[in-house]
C-alpha positions as CSV (number, residue, x, y, z in Angstrom):
1,X,-5.3,19.1,-16.1
2,X,-1.6,20.7,-15.9
3,X,-2.1,21.5,-12.4
4,X,-3.8,18.2,-11.4
5,X,-0.6,16.5,-12.8
6,X,1.8,19.3,-10.8
7,X,-0.4,18.7,-7.7
8,X,0.3,14.9,-8.3
9,X,4.3,15.2,-9.1
10,X,4.6,17.7,-5.9
11,X,2.5,15.7,-3.6
12,X,4.6,12.6,-4.8
13,X,7.7,13.6,-3.8
14,X,7.4,15.5,-1.2
15,X,5.5,12.7,0.6
16,X,8.6,10.6,-0.2
17,X,11.3,12.8,1.1
18,X,9.7,12.7,4.3
19,X,8.3,9.3,4.4
20,X,11.7,8.0,3.6
21,X,14.0,10.1,5.1
22,X,12.3,10.8,8.6
23,X,10.0,7.8,8.7
24,X,11.1,4.6,10.4
25,X,10.8,3.0,7.2
26,X,13.8,2.2,4.8
27,X,11.9,0.5,1.7
28,X,12.3,2.3,-1.1
29,X,9.6,0.6,-3.3
30,X,7.2,0.6,-0.6
31,X,8.1,4.8,0.1
32,X,7.3,4.9,-3.5
33,X,4.3,3.6,-3.5
34,X,2.8,5.2,-0.5
35,X,4.4,8.7,-1.9
36,X,2.4,7.5,-5.0
37,X,-0.7,7.4,-3.1
38,X,-0.5,10.3,-1.6
39,X,0.4,12.4,-5.0
40,X,-2.6,11.0,-6.4
41,X,-5.2,11.9,-4.0
42,X,-4.0,15.9,-3.9
43,X,-4.2,15.2,-8.3
44,X,-7.7,14.1,-8.2
45,X,-9.1,15.8,-5.6
46,X,-7.8,19.2,-7.8
47,X,-9.0,17.3,-10.8
48,X,-12.4,16.8,-10.0
49,X,-12.8,20.1,-7.9
50,X,-14.6,21.4,-10.8
51,X,-18.9,22.2,-10.9
52,X,-18.9,19.5,-13.6
53,X,-18.7,16.7,-11.3
54,X,-21.4,15.3,-9.3
55,X,-20.9,14.4,-5.9
56,X,-21.6,11.1,-7.4
57,X,-19.1,11.1,-9.9
58,X,-16.8,12.4,-7.5
59,X,-17.4,9.5,-5.1
60,X,-17.2,7.2,-8.0
61,X,-13.7,8.3,-9.3
62,X,-12.2,8.5,-5.6
63,X,-13.2,5.3,-4.6
64,X,-12.0,3.8,-7.7
65,X,-8.5,4.9,-7.0
66,X,-8.9,3.5,-4.2
67,X,-9.7,0.5,-5.3
68,X,-6.5,0.7,-8.1
69,X,-4.6,1.0,-5.7
70,X,-5.7,-2.3,-3.4
71,X,-5.6,-4.1,-6.8
72,X,-2.0,-2.7,-7.3
73,X,-0.4,-2.7,-3.4
74,X,-1.8,-6.6,-3.4
75,X,-0.2,-7.8,-6.6
76,X,3.2,-5.8,-5.4
77,X,3.4,-6.6,-1.5
78,X,0.6,-7.6,0.0
79,X,-2.8,-7.0,1.9
80,X,-1.5,-5.6,4.9
81,X,0.8,-2.8,3.4
82,X,-1.6,-1.9,0.8
83,X,-4.5,-0.4,3.6
84,X,-2.2,2.5,4.6
85,X,-1.9,3.6,0.6
86,X,-5.8,3.6,0.9
87,X,-5.9,5.5,4.3
88,X,-3.5,7.9,3.1
89,X,-5.2,8.5,-0.3
90,X,-8.5,9.5,1.8
91,X,-7.0,11.2,4.0
92,X,-5.6,13.6,1.9
93,X,-8.6,13.6,-0.3
94,X,-11.3,14.2,2.5
95,X,-9.0,16.8,3.9
96,X,-8.4,18.6,0.6
97,X,-12.5,18.9,0.3
98,X,-13.1,20.1,4.2
99,X,-10.1,22.8,3.6
100,X,-12.1,23.4,0.3
101,X,-15.9,23.9,2.6
102,X,-14.5,26.6,4.2
103,X,-13.8,28.8,1.7
104,X,-17.0,31.0,0.3
105,X,-16.7,29.8,-3.2
106,X,-16.7,26.2,-2.1
107,X,-13.7,25.3,-4.1
108,X,-9.5,25.5,-4.0
109,X,-9.3,26.2,-8.0
110,X,-11.1,29.5,-7.6
């Protein structure tokens, strides 16, 4: 759990720095929201990279996290600005498991 939190924090900070300083979006709140989506994808995918979770559980938890992102993004901003957070989340989530699938252990934890 501690490593998942470390992945969350590092992913959030790295994404915020890249998006805010090198992107063309200067809205700090939106940059924090997108960075949180990115970091939560790394943290959650690392946390779920455990044989005790079935594939159905992994998918269900990731869809629930995306629903929370949509809800929070729609409440704070609007649906048009919430959708890119889902795209960032799902891209990172899929990339994590794509990279893990290339290893013989099928996990990035070991």
